[in-house]
C-alpha positions as CSV (number, residue, x, y, z in Angstrom):
1,X,100.3,102.2,103.0
2,X,101.7,98.7,102.6
3,X,105.2,98.1,104.1
4,X,108.2,98.2,101.8
5,X,108.7,94.4,101.7
6,X,105.0,94.0,100.8
7,X,105.2,96.5,98.0
8,X,108.4,94.8,96.7
9,X,106.7,91.4,96.7
10,X,103.6,92.8,94.9
11,X,105.8,94.5,92.3
12,X,107.7,91.2,91.7
13,X,104.5,89.3,91.4
14,X,103.2,91.8,88.9
15,X,106.3,91.3,86.8
16,X,106.3,87.5,86.9
17,X,104.1,84.5,86.5
18,X,104.3,80.8,85.8
19,X,105.3,81.5,82.1
20,X,108.3,83.5,83.3
21,X,109.3,80.8,85.8
22,X,108.4,83.3,88.6
23,X,111.7,85.0,88.1
24,X,112.3,88.8,88.0
25,X,115.3,91.2,87.7
26,X,116.0,93.4,90.7
27,X,116.5,96.5,88.4
28,X,113.0,96.1,87.0
29,X,111.4,96.0,90.5
30,X,113.4,99.1,91.5
31,X,112.2,100.9,88.4
32,X,108.6,99.9,89.0
33,X,108.6,101.5,92.5
34,X,110.0,105.0,91.9
35,X,108.4,106.4,95.1
36,X,110.6,104.1,97.3
37,X,114.2,104.5,98.0
38,X,116.2,102.3,95.6
39,X,118.8,101.4,98.2
40,X,116.1,100.3,100.6
41,X,114.5,98.1,98.0
42,X,117.8,96.5,97.0
43,X,118.4,95.8,100.7
44,X,115.0,94.2,101.1
45,X,115.3,92.0,98.0
46,X,118.9,90.9,98.4
47,X,119.0,90.5,102.2
48,X,115.7,90.8,104.2
49,X,113.5,88.9,101.7
50,X,115.9,86.4,100.2
51,X,116.0,82.9,101.7
52,X,119.5,82.1,100.6
53,X,121.1,85.4,101.7
54,X,123.3,85.8,104.8
55,X,121.3,86.5,108.0
56,X,122.1,90.1,108.5
57,X,118.7,91.3,109.7
58,X,116.6,90.4,112.7
59,X,113.3,90.3,110.7
60,X,113.3,88.4,107.5
61,X,110.7,87.5,104.9
62,X,111.2,84.3,102.8
63,X,109.8,85.7,99.6
64,X,112.7,85.3,97.1
65,X,115.6,83.0,96.2
66,X,118.6,84.4,94.2
67,X,119.1,82.4,91.0
68,X,121.7,84.6,89.3
69,X,123.3,88.0,89.4
70,X,120.4,90.4,90.0
71,X,117.9,87.7,89.2
72,X,115.5,86.3,91.8
73,X,112.7,83.8,91.9
74,X,109.5,84.0,94.0
75,X,109.3,81.2,96.5
76,X,106.3,78.8,95.9
77,X,104.5,79.8,99.1
78,X,104.2,83.4,97.8
79,X,103.3,82.8,94.2
80,X,99.9,84.3,93.5
81,X,98.3,86.5,90.9
82,X,98.1,90.2,91.7
83,X,94.6,91.4,91.4
84,X,94.2,94.0,88.6
85,X,92.7,97.3,89.5
86,X,89.2,97.8,88.1
87,X,88.4,101.0,86.2
88,X,84.8,100.9,87.2
89,X,83.4,101.8,90.6
90,X,83.4,99.0,93.1
91,X,80.4,98.5,95.4
92,X,77.1,100.3,95.9
93,X,78.7,102.9,98.1
94,X,80.9,104.1,95.3
95,X,77.9,104.6,93.1
96,X,76.1,106.5,95.8
97,X,79.1,108.7,96.5
98,X,79.7,109.6,92.9
99,X,76.0,110.6,92.5
100,X,76.1,113.1,95.4
101,X,77.0,116.7,94.6
102,X,80.3,117.6,96.2
103,X,79.2,121.1,97.2
104,X,82.2,122.7,95.6
105,X,81.4,125.8,93.5
106,X,83.5,125.4,90.4
107,X,83.0,129.0,89.5
108,X,84.9,130.0,92.7
109,X,87.7,127.7,91.8
110,X,87.9,129.2,88.2
111,X,88.0,132.7,89.6
112,X,90.7,131.8,92.1
113,X,92.8,130.2,89.3
114,X,92.8,133.5,87.4
115,X,94.7,135.1,90.3
116,X,98.4,134.9,90.8
117,X,99.7,132.9,93.8
118,X,100.5,136.1,95.6
119,X,97.0,137.5,95.0
120,X,95.5,134.2,96.3
121,X,97.7,134.5,99.5
122,X,96.6,138.1,100.0
123,X,92.9,137.0,99.7
124,X,93.6,134.3,102.3
125,X,95.4,136.7,104.6
126,X,92.5,139.2,104.4
127,X,90.0,136.4,105.1
128,X,92.0,135.3,108.2
129,X,92.1,138.9,109.5
130,X,88.3,139.1,109.0
131,X,87.9,136.0,111.1
132,X,90.2,137.3,113.8
133,X,88.0,140.5,113.9
134,X,84.9,138.4,114.4
135,X,86.5,136.3,117.2
136,X,88.0,139.2,119.1
């Protein structure tokens, strides 16, 4: 998984471009990354990744410049297009892997889903006891 500062940069790049003057709002980037802690992202953008912020952190990344309250611009050295995710399989290996049968019996899954969670746990407990009996 990419580091927080890299995810923040990628989210900012996805929101901006030459037509937007490479500017983005902090609240938008925070909203775009709900799996990350909002406070951590704000710290990264406003301090660790901002060239004109006070030097509070040992490691810094010169990605952004503050241009207004909550508005940042991506520095020229980091301006690039974010590659779009393709909906089709990538290389030959993806085509091969999708053509191979997974070996999963869907009828067993369907039968298991008919059971309650408690019944499924009971089946697993019984299977574990059977394995213990074989080992011992």
